[in-house]
N, C-alpha and C positions, 0 to 999 in steps of 0.2 A: 540647795542652792537657788536663789532666785529666778537669775538671767545667768545666759548662757555665757562662757568667759573664751571669747577670743584671743586665744595662744598665737603671738607673732615671735617668728622667727626669733633665735639667738644672736644672730649676724647682725640683725636690725640694729643692735643697740652698740653704744660706744661704750668702753671703760678707761678711765683714768685713775689719776692717785690723788688725795689731798693729804694735810697734815694727818700725823699719829692719834689716833685716842686711846689714851692706855685707859685700863679699867681703872674703876672706882677701888675696888677693893685687890690687894694681893693674895688672899687666899678665902678659899669657901669659909671658913669660921669667921672672918673679918665681914666677908657678904652678907652673912646670917645674922650677924649682930648688930649689923647697919639694918637689916631689916626687923630686927625687934625694938630698937631704938626709934627707928622710922610709925614701926606701930605706936607705942608709947604714945606719940607727939601727935599724930596723924589717923590712928586708926590702920585699918585692910588697906594694904597695897593694891593699887589697880594696874596692870601691868597691857599692855596691849603689844603685839606681834603682827607683822603682816607677812602673808603669804604669796609672794610675786612669782607669779607660773608664765614662763616662756616653752619654746620648745625647739627642740635640735631632731631635724631631720623626722620630724614629724611625731615625734614623742615627748611627753609634756616632760620638765624639768624645772626643780626649784630653787631660785636661787637663794642661797646661805652665808653667811660671815664662818670663816672659820678663825678659828683666833690661834694663835701661839701653834699652828700646826697638830693643837690637841681637840678639839672641841667645837662642834658645830653650834650655829641658834640664828632664827632669824630676824631680819632687821627689826627694830624697837627698842620700847625699855617703858620705865614705869609712868605714869602719870604724874604732874603735879596737883595736889590737895583740889577736888572740884573741876577740874579741864574734864572736857570735853571727846569722849573716849576717841571719836571720829577724827576731829582736830587734835586730840594728842598724837593719833597715830601718824597722822600728815607730819606735823611737826618732829617726829621722833625720824621719820621717814629721811626727812632732808637733813636732819641732824646728819643720821649716820653714811646714805649717798647722794646727797646734792651735792652738784660741782659750788665752790668757791664763790660767792657774789663777786664780782670784777674781775671773775676768774676770763679765758680763753673758751671754757669749756659752758659756762654759762651761756657768753655770748650765742653760741652757736644754738644752744636749744631754744632762748629765748626765742617768743613766740612759735614752739612747737610745739609742745605740752611739757608743761614744768608742771601739772598740777595733775597730785595722784589722785585716782580715784578707788575709794573703799568701798567693798561689794559685804557681802554678808557675813558674820562672825560665825565661822564654822563648827568651833568649838572654846567649850570654857575650862578652865584646869583652874583645882582650889588647892593651894597649901594649906593643909589645916594644923602645923604647927611651925615652929623654926627649926626647921629642917630641911632636907633637898629633897624628899619626897614629897609627889605632884599629884593626884590624884582626878578624872574627868568626872567628879562627883562629887560632895561633899561626905563625910564621914559620916552616919547617924550620932551619931557622940558628941561630935564636934558642933558647938554653937555659935563662934566666935574665929573665923578661919582668917588666918594671917596675908595672905596674900591671893585673889584673883586675877587669874592671866586669862584674856581672852584672843583669839586667834583669828584673822581678819583676811579671807580671799580680797587681791591686790590686780585691778584690771589692767594690766601693763597699754600704753600705750603702744602704738604702730613703732616710735623712736622716740628713744631719748640718750641720754648722757646720764651715766652713774659714776660718780667719785666714791673709789672707797677709801678710807685710811691706812696707809703706809704700814701698821701694825697687823694687818688683814687681808685677806683674801676673801672675794665673791667667787665661789663655785657656783655651777649650774649640777646639781643633783638629780639624777633621772628619777624619774617614780620605782623604776624596780628595783632600783639598789636603796629606794627606801623602804618599801615595802617587804614587812615583816623582818627587821634588822635593827631591832631595840639593842642588840648588844653594841653596836656602833653609833645609832645616834641618840639612843635612847626611846623614848615611851613616847612623848609627846610627837618627835619630828617621824617618827616608822608610823604615827595611823594619819598622818596628810593623807598617802592615798586612797586612806576608808575617807577622808572626810572630802576629799574633792570628787569622788564617786558618785556623790551626792545630786549632781548637775549637770549638764551635757556644757563639754569643752570645743570646741571647735578651730582646728589646726588655719588661722588666717591666711600664714604665710607662704602655705601650697597654691592658695588662688591666684596667688598672683605672679605665679611659677608656670602656671599655664596660658598659654597665649585667649587673647581676648579674642581671634576670631573663631577659639575650638569651644570657648566655654558658650560662645552665641552660638553655634551649631550645637552644641548639647540641648539647649534650654529650646531650640528651636524646634530640633525634630521631636524631641518629646511635646508638645503646645502644637504641633502639627495632628499627631492620633487624638488630642482633647485629653490627656493626660492626667487630669489634675491634682492626684492622688503624689501621682511621681512629680512634678513641679512643687509643689508643696511639700517634697521631702528633695528635693535639691536645693531649694531655697534655704533649707538648713544645715546645709553642706560649709558653708564659708560662706566670707561679705561680699566675694566676687558673683558666686553663681546665686548669691540672694537677691543680688540686685540685679540682673538679669533676666531671675524668674517672678522678681514683683511685678515687671516692667510686663510681662505677659499677663502675669495671677489678676492682674490688678488694672488693667488695660481700657477692660468693657464690663462696666458693671449693671446687672438689673435682678430684681428679683422674680422672673420669667424662671421657671421649672428648667423647663427645658428650650434649648434653643440653636443654633446651627455653627458656635462659636461658643470657645472658653469663659466664663461671665463670672465673674465674683458678686456675691449677694452687699447690697448696699449695708446690711448691720454692720460688717466688719470696717464699713468710714465712720460710722458712730462710735465703736469701739477702740477706733487704733487712728484718729484722724490726717495724722502724719501718711499716711497710705493713700491718699486724694490726688499726691502730686504725681502719684503713676495712673490716674485716672483721665484715659481719652476720651471715652467714648461713655456713654450714660444714659438710661433708659429706664424712666420714670411712671411705675403703672399705677393706676386708680389706687389698685388692695394696697401700693404703698403707703399713700399719704392719709387714707380712709380706712380704720375697723367697725366699722358701721355705715350704714346708709348715710348718712349726715353728717357722724362725727369724726373729726378731724384729728387723726394721731400722730402726725408731723415725724414721719417716721422717717421722710428721705433727706437727707443731711442738707439738699438743696433749698428743702423748706421746714428746716430746725433750726430753734432757737439759741442761738448764738454765733461762732464764729468758726463753725468747721467748714464751712464753703470756703474760707481762705484758702485751704491747702490746694482746691482743686487748683489750680495753676498751669495747668496744660489739658486742658478739658477743649477739646476741639467740636464734638459729636455731641448734641444732647436732645434727645425725643422723650417727648410728657405722651400718654396716652390716657384719658381720661374718661369716664362714660360721665358724660353729665357737667357740671360745674367743678373747678379745679379751684384749690386751695388759695386762699386769697394771700397768704406770704408768700407763696412760689413767684420766684424770679425778682421777687423785692431784694435787691442790693445796693446799700448807700455807692459802691462801689466795685464792682465784680475782679478777681481777680486774673479772670480767663477772656481770652478771647475766642468764643466759639467760629469757627468753619461751616457748620451745618446747623439748623435748629427743626424740630419736626416739633407741632402741637396738633395731634389728637382730641379730636371733642371740641368741646364749649370753649376756646380762650378769654380767659379775662383781659379786657380788650385793653385796661389803662395800665395795669400790670405788663404786657406784652409790648406796648408802643415804651412805655418807658424803659424797660429793659434795652429794646432794637433802640437806642437813642446809646449805649454805651458801646453798640457792637461796631466795632470799626474794618474788622475783619471776618467780618461773615458772607459768606458765598451761595448759600443756599438754606431758602427760606421754606419752611412746606407748613401751611396754616390756615384754618379756617376762619374767618373773621363777619361774625354776626350779621348782616344785613340792615337790622333796625338800628344800629349805631353808625353814628358818621366817626370815621375812623381819619385823623390826618398825621402821617408821618412826614417829619419833616424831612427836608430836603437833605441834613447833614447826617440824619441814621444811613448805615448799613452803603456805604458809598463803594461797594465793591461787592454787591450783590449781583450776583450772576445767572441763576436756578431761581423762580421763583413759581411757588406752584399753591393753585387755593382757589375760591372761587370767585363770585364777580366783585364782593367788597375786599377781598386781600387785593385784587388785580387793580382796586379802580384806588387803594391805599397806598400800597406798597410798590407799585410800577412806576406812578410819575419820577420823571426826574433821576431814574435809576439805569444804566446800561446793562439791563438784563440782555441775554443770550438767549435761555432757556426758561420756556412757559408753559406750564401743565396747568390750561384752564379748566377746572371741574365743572362739575353738570351745572347747565345755570338753572335756580329754583325761584318759582314767584314772582318774576319779572315780567313786566310788559315788554315784548318783545320792539317794540314802536320806540322803547326807549334808546335799544343799542345805538343809536346812527350815532347820539349824539356824545355816548362812552366813550363811542369809536375813535371817532374826530379829537376828543381831546387827547387819543393817547396815540394819535396817528405817529408822533415822531419816535417812544419807543417803541411799538409794532415794528417801526420799521429798520428798529436795529437786531431783531430777531432773528437767531440763525435755525432752533428747532423749536416747533412748535406741537402741541398735544391737546387737541380738540375732538374731546368725547363725552359723552352719556348727555346729549342735552333734549331736555325735558320736554322741550314746545316743539323740538324738532322746525327750528326758524333757521332761518339762512344764513350761509357765514355771511355778513357786509363787511368783514375786515381785511377779507383777502387784498383789497385794494391796496393796502398798507404793508403788506406783508412780502416786499420784493425780494429780501435776505434771506428767508427760510430755505434753509437746505435740506431740514429733515421736517418730514410732518408725519405724527401719528392721528389716523384719524378714521372713522369708520367705514369698511367695502362699502356698508348701505345709505353714506349720505347723500342724500338725494342728485346733490349739484356738483359733485364730485370729478366728474371730470374740465367743468365751468373752472373749478377752485385750481387743480393742476396745471391747466393752460395758464392761468396766470399768475403763478409762482416760475419765474423765468430759472433759476438758481437751484431746483427740484436736484437731489443727489440720491435720496435715499426716502422711500416710501415704505409706511408701517401698519398693517390691518393686524389689532389685535382680537382677539377673541370677547367679545362682550355678552355679559350676561341676558340682556333684554335684546338681543339680535334675533331677528324675524329668519333669517338665511346664515347658511353657515359658508364658506369660503372656498368651497370646491369648485365652483366657477372661475375661482380668478387662480386657485391653487394647481396648476399646469402649465406644462410648457408654453402653450396655445395663449392661455388665461394672463399670463406674468407675459406672454411676447407679446400682446397687444397695447400694454402700457409702457414695452422700451419701445415698440414702435414708434407710438406718439409724442413720447414724450426724449426726443434724442439727447437729453444732459441727465435720465434719472441712469443710476448707478445699480440701484441694489434695490428690490422687494424683499422686507421682511414679514412671511404670514404667520401667526398664529392658529396653528390646526385645530385646538380644542383648550377645552378649559383647563385652567391648572390652578395652582396654588398662587401664592407671591411670589417666589418666582414663574416666570410664563416661560414655556417653551418654543422658539422661533423656529423656520427654517429661513436660509437668505438666499434668495433666487435672484441672477445675474444675469445679464444675456450674453447671448448668443452671437458669435462674431457679426454676423446680419442684424443681430436684432429682433428677429422675429419671431424666437422661442427664447425663454428660460429654462435656467438650469438650477439645481439645488447647488450653489456651492458649500453648503455647513448647516449645522443646528447648533444652537446653542442655546443657554439659558440666562435671562434677565429678568428686572424687575423696573428697569424705567428707560427711558429714552434716551440720556445720556448715555448708556453700553450699549445702544445702536451706533453712538458717530464714532468713525475709525480714529483710533489715538494719531 
């Protein structure tokens, strides 16, 4: 079987009765005579029957009709001349098992699932002559078989009302009863266990018997160990576990080979676009969109031609990392189905594409991007009204800060700007600078003075170089400062040993009475930086180490 069959519990189904349906033929000989007459008029008879599979106590059962307490058969019957097999089987199943139109049971099932879902054809049986024997093959000497019977597996819905003719019984026969029991059920029915073994069956009903909290706990603990294989196996167990596992398997997407968290490869989203609804965080790397030096491969679903991106309805965080230019089609959506909370763009940003995209993002809270200095960029005041975190160079600040209530600003390296131009820029941004709560100012290429300090009256957290020439002048001008952060800088000339001591930190606590902590990075590290948090003693004459922690962002220095 090409698809997994979900088995729902027998107790989910409601059984009723309807008018009797007498057999067309009073005897076997009469039935064979009618078959011969039909063959002479229309040629070979085509018959279709459905294998309706449910489960009881976790074991698969087949729904079969028992007639006159004598023999068993699958629901179905012969087709009209020229009739489609699938549509014909649906018609025959309705005739046998559907509630009569207008009945109370028909009203109950209306709108739930009245449609039969026909699956794969599992077997073909051939009647070579006008006799009772049928074979799973056409005998070599037979050129004109008299009947072909096909057995189709039927995917039962989660709930359904089945109306059984009064002269019949609908019984659920377990597979272990059918297996190797041709004496009671005949060769066709006893072969069904073999046929079903070709494909996977999932006992869907058991998933709902587990508490949701337990299902979430199972998936959570497996995900904590980054056990991708086990998590993928859990997803195949049943519908509920599949849903929970998918939320973690596809929550983060990236084509990087290694990472600190569980990630799915973007290729799976191209092969199965519907999985895009589970994605919350997506990192697009340069190699994902370019196969060669300048050749666009459009491998990313967010730059791939078509409508794959429309499945990303829950995307919250998008990171773009490119070496040089980015694909021209990237982020050019007519109507994005998602509202980002975080957007990071490392490398040369496509200014026009970015500005157009930001016009659509009303819930964006965090923006990290470097805009080129030689292109004038104006971001309308209606774009990103909820922006709280901004990181970038001077061009980014001038384009994105005006008119927004940004509280955290990461002002990156000052490049190729005349320091004499700064007062005009700062004066125009004085209102926005006055709203800042946290500020990171590092890597000043020209070591120009921090002229913006006069506007930073609300800053509570400052990340700055310990080698800043006017450090104490800056700190004295910040009356609300409660947290001071000294990171390790690649180009620093002196280490922090002079400050990283009880007396060194004590000098700061004594000078600045509102200062509550100093975070110091003692040495160079990777993306996650190791800091020591120093807090004042009772008399504020010395500092003591309260804790050490790892962080990559100024926001993580701020108490919750």
